[in-house]
N, CA and C atoms of all chains as a GROMACS GRO file, in nm:
protein
  543
    1UNK      N    1  -1.231  -2.070   1.049
    1UNK     CA    2  -1.090  -2.107   1.069
    1UNK      C    3  -1.009  -1.983   1.111
    2UNK      N    4  -1.008  -1.881   1.026
    2UNK     CA    5  -0.920  -1.764   1.048
    2UNK      C    6  -0.956  -1.684   1.172
    3UNK      N    7  -1.085  -1.667   1.207
    3UNK     CA    8  -1.116  -1.580   1.322
    3UNK      C    9  -1.071  -1.636   1.457
    4UNK      N   10  -1.039  -1.763   1.464
    4UNK     CA   11  -0.999  -1.822   1.592
    4UNK      C   12  -0.874  -1.750   1.647
    5UNK      N   13  -0.879  -1.721   1.776
    5UNK     CA   14  -0.771  -1.644   1.839
    5UNK      C   15  -0.637  -1.716   1.829
    6UNK      N   16  -0.638  -1.848   1.847
    6UNK     CA   17  -0.511  -1.923   1.841
    6UNK      C   18  -0.453  -1.922   1.700
    7UNK      N   19  -0.542  -1.932   1.602
    7UNK     CA   20  -0.498  -1.928   1.462
    7UNK      C   21  -0.439  -1.791   1.431
    8UNK      N   22  -0.510  -1.686   1.471
    8UNK     CA   23  -0.468  -1.550   1.441
    8UNK      C   24  -0.332  -1.521   1.506
    9UNK      N   25  -0.315  -1.567   1.628
    9UNK     CA   26  -0.188  -1.541   1.698
    9UNK      C   27  -0.074  -1.617   1.631
   10UNK      N   28  -0.099  -1.742   1.594
   10UNK     CA   29   0.007  -1.822   1.531
   10UNK      C   30   0.048  -1.760   1.397
   11UNK      N   31  -0.050  -1.715   1.321
   11UNK     CA   32  -0.020  -1.650   1.192
   11UNK      C   33   0.059  -1.523   1.214
   12UNK      N   34   0.017  -1.442   1.309
   12UNK     CA   35   0.086  -1.315   1.334
   12UNK      C   36   0.231  -1.337   1.376
   13UNK      N   37   0.255  -1.441   1.452
   13UNK     CA   38   0.390  -1.467   1.504
   13UNK      C   39   0.482  -1.533   1.402
   14UNK      N   40   0.423  -1.593   1.300
   14UNK     CA   41   0.505  -1.679   1.212
   14UNK      C   42   0.505  -1.645   1.064
   15UNK      N   43   0.412  -1.562   1.020
   15UNK     CA   44   0.396  -1.543   0.874
   15UNK      C   45   0.365  -1.399   0.839
   16UNK      N   46   0.389  -1.367   0.712
   16UNK     CA   47   0.325  -1.250   0.652
   16UNK      C   48   0.200  -1.305   0.581
   17UNK      N   49   0.080  -1.262   0.622
   17UNK     CA   50  -0.042  -1.317   0.563
   17UNK      C   51  -0.085  -1.242   0.437
   18UNK      N   52  -0.115  -1.317   0.332
   18UNK     CA   53  -0.162  -1.257   0.207
   18UNK      C   54  -0.282  -1.335   0.157
   19UNK      N   55  -0.371  -1.264   0.090
   19UNK     CA   56  -0.493  -1.330   0.040
   19UNK      C   57  -0.517  -1.288  -0.104
   20UNK      N   58  -0.557  -1.385  -0.184
   20UNK     CA   59  -0.599  -1.360  -0.322
   20UNK      C   60  -0.744  -1.405  -0.334
   21UNK      N   61  -0.832  -1.311  -0.363
   21UNK     CA   62  -0.972  -1.346  -0.382
   21UNK      C   63  -0.997  -1.376  -0.530
   22UNK      N   64  -1.063  -1.487  -0.555
   22UNK     CA   65  -1.074  -1.533  -0.694
   22UNK      C   66  -1.146  -1.432  -0.783
   23UNK      N   67  -1.239  -1.356  -0.727
   23UNK     CA   68  -1.314  -1.257  -0.808
   23UNK      C   69  -1.262  -1.116  -0.786
   24UNK      N   70  -1.248  -1.079  -0.661
   24UNK     CA   71  -1.209  -0.939  -0.632
   24UNK      C   72  -1.064  -0.909  -0.668
   25UNK      N   73  -0.981  -1.013  -0.673
   25UNK     CA   74  -0.840  -0.996  -0.712
   25UNK      C   75  -0.815  -1.080  -0.838
   26UNK      N   76  -0.900  -1.063  -0.937
   26UNK     CA   77  -0.898  -1.154  -1.053
   26UNK      C   78  -0.761  -1.160  -1.123
   27UNK      N   79  -0.696  -1.046  -1.138
   27UNK     CA   80  -0.566  -1.047  -1.207
   27UNK      C   81  -0.462  -1.121  -1.124
   28UNK      N   82  -0.466  -1.097  -0.992
   28UNK     CA   83  -0.373  -1.168  -0.904
   28UNK      C   84  -0.401  -1.317  -0.903
   29UNK      N   85  -0.529  -1.351  -0.906
   29UNK     CA   86  -0.564  -1.494  -0.906
   29UNK      C   87  -0.514  -1.560  -1.034
   30UNK      N   88  -0.526  -1.488  -1.144
   30UNK     CA   89  -0.475  -1.541  -1.271
   30UNK      C   90  -0.325  -1.570  -1.258
   31UNK      N   91  -0.252  -1.476  -1.198
   31UNK     CA   92  -0.106  -1.489  -1.187
   31UNK      C   93  -0.065  -1.595  -1.086
   32UNK      N   94  -0.114  -1.580  -0.964
   32UNK     CA   95  -0.066  -1.668  -0.858
   32UNK      C   96  -0.143  -1.802  -0.852
   33UNK      N   97  -0.267  -1.800  -0.896
   33UNK     CA   98  -0.340  -1.927  -0.905
   33UNK      C   99  -0.270  -2.022  -1.001
   34UNK      N  100  -0.219  -1.964  -1.109
   34UNK     CA  101  -0.147  -2.045  -1.207
   34UNK      C  102  -0.010  -2.084  -1.153
   35UNK      N  103   0.060  -1.989  -1.094
   35UNK     CA  104   0.195  -2.017  -1.042
   35UNK      C  105   0.194  -2.130  -0.941
   36UNK      N  106   0.094  -2.127  -0.850
   36UNK     CA  107   0.091  -2.225  -0.741
   36UNK      C  108  -0.015  -2.334  -0.764
   37UNK      N  109  -0.073  -2.338  -0.885
   37UNK     CA  110  -0.170  -2.442  -0.918
   37UNK      C  111  -0.284  -2.450  -0.817
   38UNK      N  112  -0.339  -2.334  -0.786
   38UNK     CA  113  -0.455  -2.329  -0.695
   38UNK      C  114  -0.582  -2.339  -0.780
   39UNK      N  115  -0.650  -2.454  -0.770
   39UNK     CA  116  -0.764  -2.478  -0.857
   39UNK      C  117  -0.894  -2.489  -0.782
   40UNK      N  118  -0.888  -2.466  -0.651
   40UNK     CA  119  -1.008  -2.478  -0.570
   40UNK      C  120  -0.993  -2.385  -0.451
   41UNK      N  121  -1.106  -2.345  -0.391
   41UNK     CA  122  -1.098  -2.263  -0.270
   41UNK      C  123  -1.175  -2.332  -0.158
   42UNK      N  124  -1.136  -2.311  -0.032
   42UNK     CA  125  -1.012  -2.243   0.001
   42UNK      C  126  -0.888  -2.330  -0.026
   43UNK      N  127  -0.785  -2.266  -0.076
   43UNK     CA  128  -0.652  -2.328  -0.080
   43UNK      C  129  -0.559  -2.237  -0.002
   44UNK      N  130  -0.493  -2.293   0.098
   44UNK     CA  131  -0.402  -2.217   0.182
   44UNK      C  132  -0.263  -2.276   0.167
   45UNK      N  133  -0.168  -2.191   0.127
   45UNK     CA  134  -0.030  -2.236   0.108
   45UNK      C  135   0.060  -2.174   0.212
   46UNK      N  136   0.153  -2.253   0.261
   46UNK     CA  137   0.259  -2.200   0.346
   46UNK      C  138   0.386  -2.199   0.261
   47UNK      N  139   0.435  -2.079   0.238
   47UNK     CA  140   0.553  -2.059   0.154
   47UNK      C  141   0.672  -2.024   0.242
   48UNK      N  142   0.789  -2.070   0.203
   48UNK     CA  143   0.908  -2.028   0.277
   48UNK      C  144   0.945  -1.886   0.233
   49UNK      N  145   1.050  -1.832   0.290
   49UNK     CA  146   1.085  -1.692   0.264
   49UNK      C  147   1.122  -1.667   0.119
   50UNK      N  148   1.153  -1.772   0.044
   50UNK     CA  149   1.184  -1.758  -0.098
   50UNK      C  150   1.062  -1.780  -0.187
   51UNK      N  151   0.945  -1.796  -0.123
   51UNK     CA  152   0.823  -1.814  -0.201
   51UNK      C  153   0.801  -1.956  -0.249
   52UNK      N  154   0.876  -2.050  -0.195
   52UNK     CA  155   0.859  -2.191  -0.233
   52UNK      C  156   0.752  -2.256  -0.145
   53UNK      N  157   0.657  -2.323  -0.209
   53UNK     CA  158   0.551  -2.389  -0.134
   53UNK      C  159   0.607  -2.504  -0.050
   54UNK      N  160   0.576  -2.504   0.081
   54UNK     CA  161   0.620  -2.611   0.171
   54UNK      C  162   0.506  -2.689   0.232
   55UNK      N  163   0.384  -2.632   0.223
   55UNK     CA  164   0.268  -2.704   0.277
   55UNK      C  165   0.142  -2.650   0.212
   56UNK      N  166   0.046  -2.740   0.190
   56UNK     CA  167  -0.077  -2.702   0.120
   56UNK      C  168  -0.198  -2.760   0.190
   57UNK      N  169  -0.301  -2.676   0.205
   57UNK     CA  170  -0.430  -2.721   0.258
   57UNK      C  171  -0.537  -2.684   0.157
   58UNK      N  172  -0.611  -2.784   0.112
   58UNK     CA  173  -0.718  -2.760   0.016
   58UNK      C  174  -0.851  -2.800   0.080
   59UNK      N  175  -0.947  -2.711   0.077
   59UNK     CA  176  -1.078  -2.738   0.135
   59UNK      C  177  -1.086  -2.692   0.278
   60UNK      N  178  -1.209  -2.680   0.325
   60UNK     CA  179  -1.235  -2.635   0.462
   60UNK      C  180  -1.189  -2.738   0.564
   61UNK      N  181  -1.141  -2.690   0.678
   61UNK     CA  182  -1.109  -2.776   0.791
   61UNK      C  183  -1.165  -2.714   0.919
   62UNK      N  184  -1.212  -2.796   1.013
   62UNK     CA  185  -1.249  -2.741   1.143
   62UNK      C  186  -1.126  -2.678   1.209
   63UNK      N  187  -1.150  -2.587   1.302
   63UNK     CA  188  -1.042  -2.505   1.358
   63UNK      C  189  -0.926  -2.588   1.413
   64UNK      N  190  -0.956  -2.692   1.490
   64UNK     CA  191  -0.848  -2.770   1.552
   64UNK      C  192  -0.758  -2.833   1.446
   65UNK      N  193  -0.818  -2.888   1.344
   65UNK     CA  194  -0.740  -2.952   1.237
   65UNK      C  195  -0.667  -2.848   1.154
   66UNK      N  196  -0.730  -2.735   1.136
   66UNK     CA  197  -0.665  -2.627   1.059
   66UNK      C  198  -0.544  -2.576   1.132
   67UNK      N  199  -0.558  -2.552   1.262
   67UNK     CA  200  -0.444  -2.503   1.341
   67UNK      C  201  -0.331  -2.605   1.342
   68UNK      N  202  -0.368  -2.731   1.354
   68UNK     CA  203  -0.265  -2.836   1.352
   68UNK      C  204  -0.190  -2.837   1.220
   69UNK      N  205  -0.262  -2.820   1.110
   69UNK     CA  206  -0.198  -2.815   0.977
   69UNK      C  207  -0.108  -2.693   0.964
   70UNK      N  208  -0.153  -2.582   1.019
   70UNK     CA  209  -0.072  -2.459   1.014
   70UNK      C  210   0.061  -2.481   1.084
   71UNK      N  211   0.054  -2.539   1.204
   71UNK     CA  212   0.176  -2.561   1.282
   71UNK      C  213   0.265  -2.664   1.213
   72UNK      N  214   0.203  -2.769   1.159
   72UNK     CA  215   0.281  -2.870   1.086
   72UNK      C  216   0.355  -2.807   0.968
   73UNK      N  217   0.286  -2.722   0.895
   73UNK     CA  218   0.348  -2.656   0.780
   73UNK      C  219   0.464  -2.568   0.821
   74UNK      N  220   0.445  -2.496   0.931
   74UNK     CA  221   0.553  -2.409   0.978
   74UNK      C  222   0.672  -2.495   1.025
   75UNK      N  223   0.641  -2.608   1.084
   75UNK     CA  224   0.748  -2.700   1.125
   75UNK      C  225   0.824  -2.752   1.003
   76UNK      N  226   0.752  -2.780   0.894
   76UNK     CA  227   0.818  -2.828   0.772
   76UNK      C  228   0.912  -2.722   0.715
   77UNK      N  229   0.874  -2.595   0.728
   77UNK     CA  230   0.962  -2.488   0.682
   77UNK      C  231   1.090  -2.486   0.766
   78UNK      N  232   1.075  -2.496   0.897
   78UNK     CA  233   1.193  -2.501   0.985
   78UNK      C  234   1.279  -2.622   0.952
   79UNK      N  235   1.213  -2.736   0.925
   79UNK     CA  236   1.284  -2.860   0.889
   79UNK      C  237   1.365  -2.839   0.760
   80UNK      N  238   1.301  -2.778   0.662
   80UNK     CA  239   1.368  -2.752   0.533
   80UNK      C  240   1.489  -2.662   0.552
   81UNK      N  241   1.479  -2.572   0.649
   81UNK     CA  242   1.590  -2.479   0.678
   81UNK      C  243   1.695  -2.542   0.772
   82UNK      N  244   1.673  -2.669   0.806
   82UNK     CA  245   1.762  -2.744   0.896
   82UNK      C  246   1.770  -2.680   1.034
   83UNK      N  247   1.661  -2.612   1.073
   83UNK     CA  248   1.652  -2.558   1.209
   83UNK      C  249   1.583  -2.665   1.294
   84UNK      N  250   1.665  -2.764   1.332
   84UNK     CA  251   1.607  -2.886   1.390
   84UNK      C  252   1.535  -2.862   1.521
   85UNK      N  253   1.594  -2.782   1.610
   85UNK     CA  254   1.530  -2.759   1.739
   85UNK      C  255   1.392  -2.693   1.723
   86UNK      N  256   1.388  -2.596   1.634
   86UNK     CA  257   1.261  -2.526   1.608
   86UNK      C  258   1.160  -2.621   1.546
   87UNK      N  259   1.207  -2.703   1.451
   87UNK     CA  260   1.117  -2.799   1.386
   87UNK      C  261   1.061  -2.898   1.488
   88UNK      N  262   1.149  -2.952   1.574
   88UNK     CA  263   1.106  -3.050   1.674
   88UNK      C  264   1.002  -2.987   1.768
   89UNK      N  265   1.029  -2.866   1.811
   89UNK     CA  266   0.937  -2.798   1.902
   89UNK      C  267   0.799  -2.782   1.838
   90UNK      N  268   0.798  -2.744   1.709
   90UNK     CA  269   0.670  -2.722   1.641
   90UNK      C  270   0.599  -2.854   1.611
   91UNK      N  271   0.672  -2.955   1.565
   91UNK     CA  272   0.608  -3.085   1.541
   91UNK      C  273   0.547  -3.138   1.671
   92UNK      N  274   0.619  -3.121   1.781
   92UNK     CA  275   0.566  -3.170   1.910
   92UNK      C  276   0.439  -3.096   1.950
   93UNK      N  277   0.435  -2.967   1.920
   93UNK     CA  278   0.316  -2.889   1.957
   93UNK      C  279   0.192  -2.951   1.896
   94UNK      N  280   0.205  -3.003   1.774
   94UNK     CA  281   0.087  -3.056   1.705
   94UNK      C  282   0.026  -3.170   1.786
   95UNK      N  283   0.107  -3.270   1.823
   95UNK     CA  284   0.045  -3.384   1.890
   95UNK      C  285   0.031  -3.367   2.041
   96UNK      N  286   0.102  -3.269   2.098
   96UNK     CA  287   0.083  -3.242   2.240
   96UNK      C  288  -0.036  -3.151   2.266
   97UNK      N  289  -0.053  -3.048   2.182
   97UNK     CA  290  -0.161  -2.953   2.203
   97UNK      C  291  -0.290  -2.991   2.127
   98UNK      N  292  -0.272  -3.065   2.017
   98UNK     CA  293  -0.387  -3.102   1.934
   98UNK      C  294  -0.382  -3.250   1.903
   99UNK      N  295  -0.382  -3.334   2.007
   99UNK     CA  296  -0.358  -3.478   1.988
   99UNK      C  297  -0.463  -3.549   1.906
  100UNK      N  298  -0.583  -3.491   1.897
  100UNK     CA  299  -0.689  -3.557   1.821
  100UNK      C  300  -0.701  -3.507   1.677
  101UNK      N  301  -0.612  -3.419   1.639
  101UNK     CA  302  -0.617  -3.366   1.502
  101UNK      C  303  -0.571  -3.472   1.404
  102UNK      N  304  -0.616  -3.460   1.280
  102UNK     CA  305  -0.585  -3.560   1.178
  102UNK      C  306  -0.436  -3.568   1.149
  103UNK      N  307  -0.365  -3.464   1.176
  103UNK     CA  308  -0.224  -3.459   1.137
  103UNK      C  309  -0.127  -3.491   1.251
  104UNK      N  310  -0.183  -3.526   1.367
  104UNK     CA  311  -0.098  -3.552   1.484
  104UNK      C  312   0.000  -3.665   1.459
  105UNK      N  313  -0.046  -3.772   1.395
  105UNK     CA  314   0.041  -3.886   1.370
  105UNK      C  315   0.157  -3.849   1.277
  106UNK      N  316   0.127  -3.769   1.178
  106UNK     CA  317   0.232  -3.722   1.086
  106UNK      C  318   0.335  -3.639   1.162
  107UNK      N  319   0.287  -3.556   1.254
  107UNK     CA  320   0.378  -3.471   1.334
  107UNK      C  321   0.468  -3.557   1.423
  108UNK      N  322   0.412  -3.664   1.479
  108UNK     CA  323   0.493  -3.754   1.562
  108UNK      C  324   0.604  -3.818   1.477
  109UNK      N  325   0.568  -3.861   1.356
  109UNK     CA  326   0.666  -3.922   1.264
  109UNK      C  327   0.780  -3.825   1.237
  110UNK      N  328   0.745  -3.702   1.200
  110UNK     CA  329   0.849  -3.606   1.161
  110UNK      C  330   0.930  -3.557   1.279
  111UNK      N  331   0.873  -3.564   1.400
  111UNK     CA  332   0.952  -3.534   1.519
  111UNK      C  333   1.069  -3.631   1.527
  112UNK      N  334   1.039  -3.758   1.503
  112UNK     CA  335   1.145  -3.858   1.505
  112UNK      C  336   1.252  -3.833   1.401
  113UNK      N  337   1.206  -3.795   1.280
  113UNK     CA  338   1.304  -3.768   1.173
  113UNK      C  339   1.391  -3.648   1.207
  114UNK      N  340   1.326  -3.542   1.258
  114UNK     CA  341   1.401  -3.421   1.293
  114UNK      C  342   1.499  -3.448   1.406
  115UNK      N  343   1.458  -3.530   1.502
  115UNK     CA  344   1.549  -3.565   1.613
  115UNK      C  345   1.669  -3.642   1.558
  116UNK      N  346   1.643  -3.735   1.468
  116UNK     CA  347   1.752  -3.812   1.408
  116UNK      C  348   1.844  -3.720   1.328
  117UNK      N  349   1.786  -3.631   1.249
  117UNK     CA  350   1.867  -3.539   1.168
  117UNK      C  351   1.955  -3.452   1.256
  118UNK      N  352   1.904  -3.412   1.372
  118UNK     CA  353   1.977  -3.320   1.459
  118UNK      C  354   2.090  -3.389   1.534
  119UNK      N  355   2.082  -3.522   1.548
  119UNK     CA  356   2.181  -3.593   1.632
  119UNK      C  357   2.254  -3.704   1.559
  120UNK      N  358   2.198  -3.752   1.448
  120UNK     CA  359   2.248  -3.872   1.380
  120UNK      C  360   2.241  -3.996   1.468
  121UNK      N  361   2.157  -3.987   1.570
  121UNK     CA  362   2.141  -4.100   1.662
  121UNK      C  363   2.015  -4.177   1.626
  122UNK      N  364   2.030  -4.303   1.577
  122UNK     CA  365   1.912  -4.379   1.535
  122UNK      C  366   1.817  -4.414   1.650
  123UNK      N  367   1.863  -4.391   1.773
  123UNK     CA  368   1.773  -4.415   1.886
  123UNK      C  369   1.645  -4.332   1.873
  124UNK      N  370   1.659  -4.213   1.818
  124UNK     CA  371   1.542  -4.126   1.802
  124UNK      C  372   1.436  -4.194   1.715
  125UNK      N  373   1.481  -4.266   1.612
  125UNK     CA  374   1.386  -4.334   1.525
  125UNK      C  375   1.322  -4.454   1.597
  126UNK      N  376   1.405  -4.529   1.668
  126UNK     CA  377   1.351  -4.644   1.743
  126UNK      C  378   1.248  -4.598   1.846
  127UNK      N  379   1.279  -4.490   1.916
  127UNK     CA  380   1.185  -4.438   2.016
  127UNK      C  381   1.054  -4.394   1.952
  128UNK      N  382   1.066  -4.336   1.833
  128UNK     CA  383   0.945  -4.291   1.764
  128UNK      C  384   0.861  -4.412   1.722
  129UNK      N  385   0.926  -4.514   1.671
  129UNK     CA  386   0.853  -4.636   1.634
  129UNK      C  387   0.782  -4.694   1.756
  130UNK      N  388   0.850  -4.695   1.870
  130UNK     CA  389   0.787  -4.746   1.994
  130UNK      C  390   0.669  -4.658   2.035
  131UNK      N  391   0.683  -4.526   2.018
  131UNK     CA  392   0.575  -4.434   2.055
  131UNK      C  393   0.447  -4.465   1.975
  132UNK      N  394   0.466  -4.510   1.852
  132UNK     CA  395   0.350  -4.543   1.768
  132UNK      C  396   0.278  -4.669   1.817
  133UNK      N  397   0.342  -4.747   1.900
  133UNK     CA  398   0.272  -4.866   1.950
  133UNK      C  399   0.165  -4.830   2.051
  134UNK      N  400   0.177  -4.710   2.110
  134UNK     CA  401   0.078  -4.671   2.211
  134UNK      C  402  -0.016  -4.560   2.162
  135UNK      N  403   0.015  -4.500   2.047
  135UNK     CA  404  -0.076  -4.397   1.995
  135UNK      C  405  -0.067  -4.394   1.843
  136UNK      N  406  -0.179  -4.365   1.783
  136UNK     CA  407  -0.191  -4.357   1.637
  136UNK      C  408  -0.143  -4.485   1.568
  137UNK      N  409  -0.164  -4.597   1.634
  137UNK     CA  410  -0.109  -4.723   1.583
  137UNK      C  411  -0.175  -4.768   1.453
  138UNK      N  412  -0.297  -4.717   1.424
  138UNK     CA  413  -0.364  -4.754   1.300
  138UNK      C  414  -0.333  -4.660   1.184
  139UNK      N  415  -0.248  -4.564   1.208
  139UNK     CA  416  -0.223  -4.463   1.105
  139UNK      C  417  -0.119  -4.509   1.001
  140UNK      N  418  -0.123  -4.446   0.886
  140UNK     CA  419  -0.022  -4.470   0.784
  140UNK      C  420   0.116  -4.438   0.838
  141UNK      N  421   0.123  -4.338   0.924
  141UNK     CA  422   0.253  -4.294   0.976
  141UNK      C  423   0.314  -4.398   1.070
  142UNK      N  424   0.227  -4.470   1.139
  142UNK     CA  425   0.277  -4.581   1.222
  142UNK      C  426   0.338  -4.689   1.133
  143UNK      N  427   0.276  -4.714   1.019
  143UNK     CA  428   0.331  -4.813   0.926
  143UNK      C  429   0.468  -4.767   0.874
  144UNK      N  430   0.475  -4.638   0.842
  144UNK     CA  431   0.602  -4.586   0.790
  144UNK      C  432   0.712  -4.594   0.895
  145UNK      N  433   0.675  -4.571   1.022
  145UNK     CA  434   0.775  -4.574   1.129
  145UNK      C  435   0.812  -4.716   1.170
  146UNK      N  436   0.730  -4.815   1.131
  146UNK     CA  437   0.750  -4.951   1.180
  146UNK      C  438   0.887  -5.006   1.137
  147UNK      N  439   0.941  -4.958   1.028
  147UNK     CA  440   1.071  -5.004   0.980
  147UNK      C  441   1.183  -4.966   1.076
  148UNK      N  442   1.159  -4.869   1.163
  148UNK     CA  443   1.261  -4.820   1.255
  148UNK      C  444   1.269  -4.904   1.384
  149UNK      N  445   1.171  -4.990   1.405
  149UNK     CA  446   1.162  -5.059   1.535
  149UNK      C  447   1.280  -5.154   1.552
  150UNK      N  448  -0.819  -1.047   1.807
  150UNK     CA  449  -0.713  -1.025   1.707
  150UNK      C  450  -0.763  -1.070   1.570
  151UNK      N  451  -0.754  -0.980   1.474
  151UNK     CA  452  -0.797  -1.016   1.339
  151UNK      C  453  -0.674  -1.016   1.247
  152UNK      N  454  -0.666  -1.117   1.163
  152UNK     CA  455  -0.552  -1.126   1.072
  152UNK      C  456  -0.566  -1.019   0.964
  153UNK      N  457  -0.461  -0.942   0.945
  153UNK     CA  458  -0.462  -0.836   0.843
  153UNK      C  459  -0.401  -0.893   0.714
  154UNK      N  460  -0.485  -0.957   0.636
  154UNK     CA  461  -0.436  -1.013   0.508
  154UNK      C  462  -0.402  -0.901   0.411
  155UNK      N  463  -0.293  -0.919   0.345
  155UNK     CA  464  -0.253  -0.821   0.244
  155UNK      C  465  -0.284  -0.875   0.104
  156UNK      N  466  -0.310  -0.784   0.013
  156UNK     CA  467  -0.344  -0.824  -0.124
  156UNK      C  468  -0.234  -0.789  -0.223
  157UNK      N  469  -0.132  -0.718  -0.176
  157UNK     CA  470  -0.020  -0.683  -0.264
  157UNK      C  471   0.083  -0.797  -0.260
  158UNK      N  472   0.045  -0.905  -0.324
  158UNK     CA  473   0.123  -1.031  -0.311
  158UNK      C  474   0.266  -1.014  -0.364
  159UNK      N  475   0.282  -0.939  -0.473
  159UNK     CA  476   0.418  -0.917  -0.524
  159UNK      C  477   0.508  -0.859  -0.415
  160UNK      N  478   0.457  -0.757  -0.349
  160UNK     CA  479   0.537  -0.690  -0.244
  160UNK      C  480   0.555  -0.781  -0.123
  161UNK      N  481   0.453  -0.858  -0.089
  161UNK     CA  482   0.465  -0.952   0.023
  161UNK      C  483   0.578  -1.049   0.000
  162UNK      N  484   0.588  -1.101  -0.121
  162UNK     CA  485   0.694  -1.199  -0.151
  162UNK      C  486   0.833  -1.134  -0.147
  163UNK      N  487   0.839  -1.008  -0.187
  163UNK     CA  488   0.967  -0.937  -0.177
  163UNK      C  489   1.006  -0.915  -0.031
  164UNK      N  490   0.908  -0.875   0.050
  164UNK     CA  491   0.935  -0.851   0.192
  164UNK      C  492   0.971  -0.981   0.264
  165UNK      N  493   0.907  -1.089   0.224
  165UNK     CA  494   0.938  -1.219   0.287
  165UNK      C  495   1.084  -1.252   0.268
  166UNK      N  496   1.132  -1.228   0.148
  166UNK     CA  497   1.273  -1.257   0.117
  166UNK      C  498   1.363  -1.166   0.199
  167UNK      N  499   1.328  -1.037   0.205
  167UNK     CA  500   1.409  -0.940   0.280
  167UNK      C  501   1.412  -0.974   0.429
  168UNK      N  502   1.296  -1.008   0.482
  168UNK     CA  503   1.284  -1.034   0.627
  168UNK      C  504   1.310  -1.179   0.664
  169UNK      N  505   1.331  -1.266   0.563
  169UNK     CA  506   1.347  -1.410   0.584
  169UNK      C  507   1.230  -1.465   0.666
  170UNK      N  508   1.109  -1.427   0.624
  170UNK     CA  509   0.989  -1.469   0.696
  170UNK      C  510   0.895  -1.545   0.602
  171UNK      N  511   0.837  -1.655   0.649
  171UNK     CA  512   0.744  -1.731   0.566
  171UNK      C  513   0.615  -1.653   0.536
  172UNK      N  514   0.542  -1.702   0.438
  172UNK     CA  515   0.419  -1.638   0.393
  172UNK      C  516   0.303  -1.737   0.399
  173UNK      N  517   0.188  -1.689   0.446
  173UNK     CA  518   0.063  -1.764   0.428
  173UNK      C  519  -0.006  -1.702   0.308
  174UNK      N  520  -0.041  -1.785   0.210
  174UNK     CA  521  -0.112  -1.735   0.093
  174UNK      C  522  -0.246  -1.806   0.086
  175UNK      N  523  -0.352  -1.728   0.104
  175UNK     CA  524  -0.488  -1.783   0.111
  175UNK      C  525  -0.563  -1.748  -0.018
  176UNK      N  526  -0.597  -1.852  -0.094
  176UNK     CA  527  -0.683  -1.833  -0.210
  176UNK      C  528  -0.827  -1.854  -0.164
  177UNK      N  529  -0.907  -1.749  -0.177
  177UNK     CA  530  -1.039  -1.751  -0.116
  177UNK      C  531  -1.147  -1.707  -0.215
  178UNK      N  532  -1.267  -1.761  -0.194
  178UNK     CA  533  -1.382  -1.713  -0.269
  178UNK      C  534  -1.489  -1.661  -0.173
  179UNK      N  535  -1.455  -1.654  -0.046
  179UNK     CA  536  -1.550  -1.611   0.055
  179UNK      C  537  -1.579  -1.462   0.041
  180UNK      N  538  -1.700  -1.416   0.076
  180UNK     CA  539  -1.732  -1.273   0.068
  180UNK      C  540  -1.633  -1.193   0.154
  181UNK      N  541  -1.586  -1.081   0.099
  181UNK     CA  542  -1.492  -0.998   0.175
  181UNK      C  543  -1.563  -0.875   0.228
   0.00000   0.00000   0.00000
């Protein structure tokens, strides 16, 4: 996951990377494993600038799915900060650049929410619901968006 | 490009707040 060039570049551009090894950093693992309830490895957390967990990945993922999750998590941080344009851009990256990733449907859903939040225009939600009729229609996220149609 | 993971997590969290930058925190058991 980590050695991939796209992953490394995205991390370098968006995060301060830190690692706690369960054995080699035993004291740190005791402290932060407890603080963030990390009970399995790999567990990768995306924290906002205040150290609040905004996204969690537990277990190994193939590179494409891992990168998609990384971008989704970064988008959630922007969303939490009400940086709507940045959030929309990042959510879109997930399903435009990694359309077959497991998290693409979730990213499409949140794109609609972020667009609505940025404009207060419910058209964004209706358009998102319509978009689900042509892609990811079997996903949970399509069901969640169906109320907007 | 190789990711330069830091192990001084206390300091990383302080810098994140100062720089208003998010953090990736990787809990790993892989050989280092």
